[in-house]
C-alpha positions as CSV (number, residue, x, y, z in Angstrom):
1,X,55.6,-36.3,-17.3
2,X,52.1,-35.9,-15.2
3,X,49.1,-34.5,-16.9
4,X,48.9,-31.5,-14.4
5,X,52.7,-30.4,-15.4
6,X,51.8,-31.0,-19.2
7,X,48.8,-28.6,-19.0
8,X,50.7,-26.1,-16.9
9,X,53.5,-26.1,-19.5
10,X,50.9,-25.1,-22.3
11,X,49.9,-22.1,-20.4
12,X,51.3,-18.8,-21.7
13,X,53.8,-17.1,-19.2
14,X,53.9,-13.5,-18.3
15,X,57.2,-13.1,-20.3
16,X,55.8,-14.5,-23.4
17,X,52.8,-12.1,-23.2
18,X,55.0,-9.3,-22.7
19,X,57.2,-10.2,-25.6
20,X,54.3,-10.9,-27.8
21,X,54.6,-7.7,-30.0
22,X,58.1,-8.6,-31.2
23,X,57.5,-12.2,-32.1
24,X,55.8,-13.4,-35.2
25,X,53.2,-15.7,-33.6
26,X,50.8,-13.0,-32.5
27,X,50.8,-11.6,-36.2
28,X,49.9,-15.0,-37.4
29,X,47.3,-15.3,-34.8
30,X,46.0,-11.9,-35.9
31,X,45.8,-13.2,-39.4
32,X,43.7,-16.2,-38.3
33,X,41.3,-13.9,-36.3
34,X,40.9,-11.7,-39.5
35,X,40.1,-14.7,-41.6
36,X,37.8,-16.5,-39.1
37,X,34.9,-14.3,-40.0
38,X,34.9,-15.0,-43.8
39,X,35.8,-18.6,-43.2
40,X,33.0,-18.9,-40.7
41,X,30.5,-17.3,-42.7
42,X,31.3,-19.8,-45.6
43,X,31.0,-22.8,-43.1
44,X,27.8,-21.6,-41.7
45,X,26.2,-20.9,-45.0
46,X,27.4,-24.1,-46.7
47,X,26.5,-26.2,-43.7
48,X,23.0,-24.6,-42.9
49,X,22.1,-25.0,-46.6
50,X,23.0,-28.5,-46.6
51,X,21.2,-29.3,-43.3
52,X,18.1,-27.5,-44.4
53,X,18.0,-29.3,-47.7
54,X,18.7,-32.8,-46.3
55,X,16.7,-33.0,-43.0
56,X,13.2,-32.3,-44.5
57,X,13.6,-34.9,-47.2
58,X,14.9,-37.7,-45.0
59,X,11.5,-39.5,-44.8
60,X,11.6,-39.8,-48.6
61,X,15.1,-41.2,-48.3
62,X,16.5,-38.6,-50.7
63,X,17.7,-36.8,-47.7
64,X,19.7,-39.7,-46.4
65,X,22.8,-39.4,-48.8
66,X,22.5,-35.6,-48.5
67,X,22.8,-36.0,-44.6
68,X,25.9,-38.2,-45.2
69,X,27.3,-35.8,-47.6
70,X,27.0,-32.9,-45.0
71,X,28.5,-35.0,-42.4
72,X,31.5,-35.8,-44.7
73,X,31.8,-32.1,-45.7
74,X,32.0,-31.2,-42.0
75,X,34.8,-33.7,-41.4
76,X,36.6,-32.3,-44.5
77,X,36.1,-28.7,-43.2
78,X,37.4,-30.0,-39.8
79,X,40.6,-31.0,-41.4
80,X,41.0,-27.6,-43.0
81,X,40.5,-25.9,-39.6
82,X,43.1,-28.5,-37.9
83,X,45.7,-27.2,-40.5
84,X,44.8,-23.5,-39.9
85,X,44.9,-23.9,-36.3
86,X,48.4,-25.5,-36.4
87,X,49.9,-23.2,-38.9
88,X,48.5,-19.9,-37.7
89,X,47.7,-20.3,-33.9
90,X,50.8,-22.5,-33.2
91,X,48.6,-25.1,-31.5
92,X,49.1,-28.7,-32.6
93,X,45.9,-30.4,-33.2
94,X,46.4,-34.1,-34.2
95,X,43.8,-35.6,-36.3
96,X,41.6,-38.3,-34.7
97,X,41.3,-41.9,-36.3
98,X,39.0,-41.8,-39.4
99,X,37.2,-44.9,-38.6
100,X,34.6,-44.5,-41.4
101,X,37.2,-44.8,-44.1
102,X,37.2,-48.7,-43.8
103,X,34.6,-51.3,-44.3
104,X,31.5,-51.8,-46.4
105,X,29.3,-48.8,-47.3
106,X,27.0,-49.5,-44.5
107,X,29.7,-49.8,-42.0
108,X,31.3,-46.5,-43.1
109,X,28.0,-44.5,-42.8
110,X,27.3,-46.1,-39.3
111,X,31.0,-45.3,-38.3
112,X,30.5,-41.7,-39.5
113,X,27.3,-41.2,-37.6
114,X,28.5,-42.6,-34.3
115,X,31.9,-41.0,-34.3
116,X,31.7,-38.3,-31.8
117,X,34.1,-36.2,-33.7
118,X,31.6,-35.8,-36.6
119,X,29.4,-34.0,-34.2
120,X,32.1,-32.0,-32.4
121,X,33.6,-30.9,-35.7
122,X,30.1,-29.7,-36.9
123,X,29.5,-27.8,-33.7
124,X,33.0,-26.3,-33.9
125,X,32.5,-25.2,-37.5
126,X,29.2,-23.4,-36.4
127,X,31.1,-21.7,-33.5
128,X,33.8,-20.4,-35.9
129,X,31.1,-18.1,-37.4
130,X,30.3,-16.4,-34.1
131,X,33.9,-16.4,-33.0
132,X,35.2,-14.9,-36.3
133,X,32.2,-12.1,-36.2
134,X,33.5,-11.0,-32.7
135,X,37.2,-11.3,-33.4
136,X,37.0,-9.3,-36.7
137,X,35.2,-6.4,-35.0
138,X,37.7,-6.5,-32.1
139,X,40.7,-6.7,-34.6
140,X,39.7,-4.1,-37.0
141,X,38.5,-1.6,-34.3
142,X,41.6,-2.1,-32.2
143,X,44.1,-1.9,-34.9
144,X,42.5,1.1,-36.5
145,X,42.4,3.1,-33.4
146,X,46.1,2.1,-32.5
147,X,47.5,2.7,-35.9
148,X,45.6,5.9,-36.2
149,X,47.1,7.2,-33.1
150,X,50.5,6.1,-34.0
151,X,50.4,7.8,-37.3
152,X,49.2,11.4,-35.7
153,X,52.5,13.1,-36.3
154,X,52.0,12.6,-40.2
155,X,48.5,14.4,-40.4
156,X,47.9,16.4,-37.2
157,X,48.7,19.6,-38.9
158,X,46.3,19.0,-42.0
159,X,43.4,19.4,-39.6
160,X,44.1,21.6,-36.8
161,X,41.8,21.4,-33.7
162,X,40.2,18.3,-35.0
163,X,42.8,15.7,-34.1
164,X,42.7,14.5,-30.5
165,X,40.6,12.8,-27.9
166,X,37.1,14.5,-27.5
167,X,34.9,12.6,-25.1
168,X,31.3,13.4,-24.9
169,X,31.4,14.1,-21.4
170,X,34.3,15.0,-19.0
171,X,36.2,12.0,-17.7
172,X,36.8,12.2,-14.0
173,X,39.2,10.3,-12.0
174,X,39.5,10.7,-8.2
175,X,42.2,8.9,-5.9
176,X,42.1,9.1,-2.3
177,X,44.2,7.7,0.6
178,X,43.4,7.7,4.3
179,X,45.4,6.6,7.3
180,X,44.0,6.4,10.8
181,X,46.2,8.1,13.3
182,X,44.8,8.1,16.7
183,X,41.4,9.5,16.8
184,X,42.1,11.3,13.6
185,X,41.8,10.2,10.0
186,X,44.7,11.7,7.9
187,X,44.7,11.5,4.1
188,X,44.8,13.1,0.8
189,X,42.4,13.2,-2.2
190,X,43.6,13.9,-5.8
191,X,41.1,14.6,-8.6
192,X,41.8,14.7,-12.3
193,X,39.4,15.8,-14.9
194,X,39.9,15.5,-18.7
195,X,37.4,17.2,-21.1
196,X,39.4,16.9,-24.3
197,X,42.7,16.7,-25.7
198,X,43.3,18.6,-29.1
199,X,46.6,18.0,-30.9
200,X,47.9,21.2,-32.1
201,X,51.7,20.7,-31.9
202,X,54.3,18.2,-32.7
203,X,55.0,17.2,-29.2
204,X,51.3,16.5,-28.6
205,X,51.4,14.4,-31.7
206,X,54.3,12.6,-30.6
207,X,52.5,11.9,-27.1
208,X,49.5,10.8,-29.0
209,X,51.7,8.5,-31.1
210,X,53.3,6.9,-28.0
211,X,49.6,6.4,-26.7
212,X,49.0,4.5,-30.1
213,X,52.0,2.4,-29.5
214,X,50.8,1.5,-26.0
215,X,47.3,0.6,-27.4
216,X,48.9,-1.5,-30.2
217,X,50.9,-3.4,-27.7
218,X,48.0,-4.1,-25.6
219,X,46.0,-5.0,-28.7
220,X,48.8,-7.5,-29.9
221,X,49.1,-9.1,-26.5
222,X,45.3,-9.6,-26.2
223,X,45.5,-11.1,-29.9
224,X,48.0,-13.5,-28.6
225,X,46.1,-14.6,-25.6
226,X,42.8,-14.9,-27.6
227,X,44.5,-17.0,-30.2
228,X,46.0,-19.2,-27.6
229,X,42.7,-19.7,-25.9
230,X,40.9,-20.5,-29.3
231,X,43.7,-23.0,-30.1
232,X,42.9,-24.8,-26.9
233,X,39.2,-24.9,-27.7
234,X,40.2,-26.2,-31.2
235,X,42.2,-28.8,-29.9
236,X,39.3,-29.8,-27.4
237,X,36.8,-30.1,-30.3
238,X,38.9,-31.3,-33.2
239,X,41.3,-33.8,-31.5
240,X,41.3,-36.4,-28.8
241,X,44.7,-35.2,-27.7
242,X,43.3,-33.2,-24.9
243,X,40.9,-34.5,-22.4
244,X,40.3,-31.8,-19.9
245,X,38.5,-33.7,-17.3
246,X,40.8,-36.5,-17.3
247,X,43.9,-34.2,-16.8
248,X,42.2,-32.3,-14.1
249,X,41.7,-35.6,-12.4
250,X,45.2,-36.7,-12.8
251,X,46.3,-33.3,-11.5
252,X,44.1,-33.5,-8.4
253,X,45.4,-36.9,-8.0
254,X,49.0,-35.6,-8.2
255,X,48.3,-32.8,-5.7
256,X,46.6,-35.4,-3.3
257,X,49.5,-37.8,-3.5
258,X,51.9,-35.0,-2.7
259,X,49.9,-33.9,0.1
260,X,49.8,-37.4,1.8
261,X,53.4,-37.8,1.5
């Protein structure tokens, strides 16, 4: 199978995105997006503390074993992330060869330092903090709004006139369609303005609940896509299984060979 075809098969299809809310995978990916923030915070604090303690003391040799310890810790945390990405995001991230596990102490240290995965894993662990912060805010705010809308029929009558959508300023939407007809321009223009929507009846509450289900569907679909994209990034940083430039080159070669036939 060509590299281009393998890459295309990994892409999510429209059908898989539309069916995302009724499958377990988006909920597992949502769990990863939720725990990425606390985990990323732990990664960031531990690694930054280790680096700031080790680097200034390298000149007096005390920092050398500390630096090695930080790098080994990063490799261990990278292994944890591989298991999490595989289990929750559904993206297989095979572990690379650990060449620093064999040989003398000096050979192991050298192998650890020159191994590119030592540095890509370290960079990945720092990036989990930024990703986790953004994903946590998106997930909590989106789910809170969606579920609040869904549950509107349960509480709308406890606060009459206070449940609904109340934008700060009226929202206007104007659609127009014009068709040239000889020397004339024939068309129509429709304007819609919504200032507020107060839920004060059960039908209004049910309509608001339907809006919540639509928002929940969109949120889970986005979570599914975001989880898939992060899984591909994890595969790139934590494994040598995916080499984007090589695969792109092979795909272009396949296209060129097909064109020349």
